[in-house]
N, C-alpha and C positions, 0 to 999 in steps of 0.2 A: 850101875846102869845109867846112861846119860838121860837127863830129863828131856822129855819130848817137847819140841818147840810148839808154841801155839800156832795152830793152822788157820789161815785166813783164806776163805774162798771168795774170790772176786768174780761175781756173776757176769758172764758174757752173754749179751742179748743183742739182736740186730740194731737196737736203738742206742746203744752206748757209744760214747766218743772215745777214741783211742787215747787221747791226752789224759782224760780222767782215769780210765781203766789202768793204763800202764804207768801213769804218774803215781797213783796209789801203790801199784806193785813195786815200783822203784824205791819209794819211801820205806815200805815195809821190809824189802830185801836189804836195805842199807843198815837197818837197826842192828847195832852190835858189830858191824863189819867195817864200815867205811871210816868212821872216826878213828878207830884203832889203827887202820892202815895209813890214813892220810896225815893224822896229827900226832899220834903216839909212836909211829914207826914200827908197829908190830902187826903180825898177822891177826886179822879178826875174822869172826864167823858170824853170819847172820843169826839173830836170835829169834826170828820169826820165819814161818813157812808159808809165804803167800803163793797162791795158785790161781790161775785164771781158768775157770771151769764153765762148761756149757751143759745144759740139759737137753740139747737138741741134736745129739748124736755126734759121732766122730767126723772128722774132716774139717776143712777150712770154713770160716764164717765171714761174711761181709757185714761189717758194722757201719756206723754212721760215716758219711762222707766217702763211702766206697773203700774203706780200709779193710784189707784182708788180714785175718788173724787165724791162728791155729790153737784154739783153746783145748784144754784137757777135758775128758769126760768126768762126770761125777762118779766117784768110786763107791758110792753108797754109804760112806762114813759120814759122821756128823762133825763138821768143822767147829772150831772154837768161835769163829766169827764168820758171819755171812755179810759180804759187802755188796750192795746194789749201787753201782756208781751213778747211773742216771737212766732215765727213760725219755728219750728225745721224741716226744709226741706232743700234739697240741693239748693245752690245758683242758681237762674235761673229757679227753678221749677215753673210750671204753677199752680197758686193758684186760678185762676178765677173760674174754674169749681167746685172745691171742697169746696170753701168758699164763694159762691155767697150770701148766706143769711147774713153772717157776713159782707161782703163788703157793701151790701145795707144798713144794719143797721148802720154801722159806718158813711156812707155818710149821712143818715137821721139824726143821732144824731148831726153831725157837722153842718148841715144846720139849725138845730133847736137851735144852739148856744152852743153846748157842746164843751169842750176842748177834743181833741183826743191826747193821749200820747202813745208812743210806746217805748218798751225796746228791745234792741238787734235786731234780725231779724223781729220783729213785724212791722218794717217799710216797709217790703216787702208787707204785707197785706194792709197797708195804701196806698202804691203806687198804688195798684190795684183799689183803689177808684177814682183815678184821682185827688185827692186833693193836691198832691205834685207837680203838673204841675206849674213850675215857682217858686217853693219854695226851700229854703235851707233845706238840710236834712243830716242825718247821720244814720248809722246802725253799726252792728258788722263789724269789718274790713274785714272779709272774705266775706261779702255780698256787699261791697261797689261797686264793679264793676257791679254786677247784678242790684243793685238799680239805678246806673247811666244809665242803658239802658232804663229806663222809660222816656217818653217824658217830657222834660222841668225840670227834677229834677236836682238840683245842689247839688252834694254830697260833703261833707267835711269829709274825712276819719280821719283827725287828731283830730276832736272835739268829746268829750265824751257826750256833750249835745248841742242840737240845738233847738232854739225856733223860729218858723216862722209862716207864714200865717197871715191872717187878724186877728188883735187883739191878736197875739201870741198864737193862739188856736191850733197850730200843734207843738207838742213837741216830740222830738226823742232823746233817749239815745243810746250810742254805745253798745258795746258787754260786755259780762261777768257781773261783778258786777256793771257796770255803771247804772243799774236799781236803785241802791241806790241813785245816784245823782238825777235821775228823781223823786224818791219818796221824797227826801228832798226838791227839787225845788217846787213840788206840795204842800207840807206841808207849805212852806214859802209863796206860792202864795195864798193858800186857808185859811190858819190860820194866821201865822206870821213868820217872820224871827227868832224871839226869840224861838218859839216852834220848828222850824226846827233845831236850835242849840241844844235844849234839846234832840231831837231825835238823832242827830249825836253823842252826848256824851253818851247817853244810849246804843246805838247799836254799838259804836266804829266805826263809819263810817268816812272814809277819802274821801274827795272830790277828784275826778280824775282830778286835775288841769292840769296835763301834757297831758291829752287826752288819746287815746288808742293806738297810734303808738308804744310806747315802748313794747307793748305786741304782736304786729303784726308780722307775718312771711310771707315768700314768698307764698302767697295763690294761685297764679295762677297755673293751671295744667301744669306740665312740659312735659307731654306726648302729642306730637303733630303729626299731620298727615304727615307733610312735613319731609320725611326721611333725607334730607340733613340738615335741621335745627335741627332735633332730634339728629343727629350725632354730631353736634356742641355743643348742650346742654350737651351731655355726656362728651365731651372733656372739656368744660369750668368748669364743676362741679369739675374736678380734677386739673385744671390749672388756676383758677381765679386769683391766686396770681402772675402770670407771667407778665412781661412787655408787653405792647401792645397786650392785649388779643383779642381785636376785630379784629385787623389786622391778628392775627393768625387764628381766626375762618374764616375770609374771605378766607384766603389761603386754609384752610382745605375744605371749601365748593366748591372751584373752580368756584365761581360765581364772577361777577363784584361787586364792593362795593355797587353800587346803588341797584342791584338786591338782594344782600344779606340783606341789611338793610330793604328793602321792605318786603321780605319774612319772615325775623326774626320778624319784628313788627306784621305782619299778623298772624304768628303762635303763638306768645307768648303774644302779647298785649303790649310789651315793646320794646323800641329801644335797640340795642345790648349793648351799654355802660350802659344804665340804668339797664339792666339785670345783667351785671357784677358788678355794684355797689351794687345791691341788694344781690347778693351772698356773696360778700365781707363783707357787713355789717352784714349779718346773722352769718357768721363765727366770726366776731368781737364780736358780742353779746355773743356767746358761750364762747369765750376766756375771756371776761370781767366778765362773771358770774362765771367761774370755776377756775380762777387763779389769781395770784398776779402780773403778768407781767405788766410793765409800759405801759401806753397808747401808747407812742411813739413806743415801740417795737411791740405792737399789730398792729399798723398801718403798720409797715414794714412786719409783718407776713402775712397780708391779701393783700399786694400788693401796699401799698401807701408809697412812699418815703417821701412825705411831710406830716408830722404829723398834721400840722395846717390845711391843706386842708381836711384831714381825719376827724378832729374834727368838722370843719364847715359842712361837708357833713353829718356826723353822726347826728348832732343836727338838720339839716334841714329835714332829712329823718325819724329820730326816735322820734324827739320832745324833747330830753334831750341831755346833753353832755355825752361823754363816762364815765366820772367820776360819773355823776349823775345816769347813767344806772347801773354802777357797784354797787353803794351804795344801789340802790333799789333792785337789784336782787341777788347779790352774797350772802348776808346773808340768803336770803330765800333758795337758792340752798343748801348752807352748812347745814342749819338746817334740810332740808329734807333728805340730805344724811346721817345724823346722826341717823335718825329714823329707 
């Protein structure tokens, strides 16, 4: 009797993007089939059984960007893996009322032994199940703050892939194309490392070993209700490179240092100096991408007299050195500018 293929249920919901949903489907369907056909010249058979499923009844479904799909209905069985590709809603949106059926289904599948894997903001739906209480997690960098608001969730924004929970059955990938890391990991786990390597070569997939911080920007909303802090934000946006910027903001606010720090943190979610560093590093990223100025000069341009300190801070916050960041992104920017 032939061994049953591991079944992977890719959850189709109105908020999912077709590129992620069907990109994962294509990677899973390729496992065991395409390398044999294209490289070894022999007929291969897929070693996984991916299915796009919906819990919202039969018929066509419109997903993100107006794409029409025809997912299959859940047949009541428990898949080996449940994949939630993404939930394209604003960070902090209430998913409980609109996705109760999916939340209950994910919980039921996990309790029956299934692996639950999420890509990008799909972790937000997983958090609604309560399964992430006390578990390490990650999601798209723009959703990390919202994910951290769920009870007991320990969010790791720097990591592109996190495996946690009992038996490693809760797997989360970060944002963007880190779904590729997730798909490769699952192929390695369900089939073999060798087959995952074949897939990576066929699809030209690079593992996101530096995590997702190099791609992150200042995601927190800068518009705040505190008029005094808002005025300071407007000022620092133009003067972040000046010496002692926090002291200057305190003077502008006409508050005591203690009151200013408390109100700034309450309004922005960051300490004043952390906010300054974030603005400076964002500008440094732009300069590294767009020009040839030495790193030492860029450090001076954004307000750091000590280039070594700038380098250490950049690596700690961004995940790579300034030189590595430039190598990764300057070529891309220049190629795009020529098109």
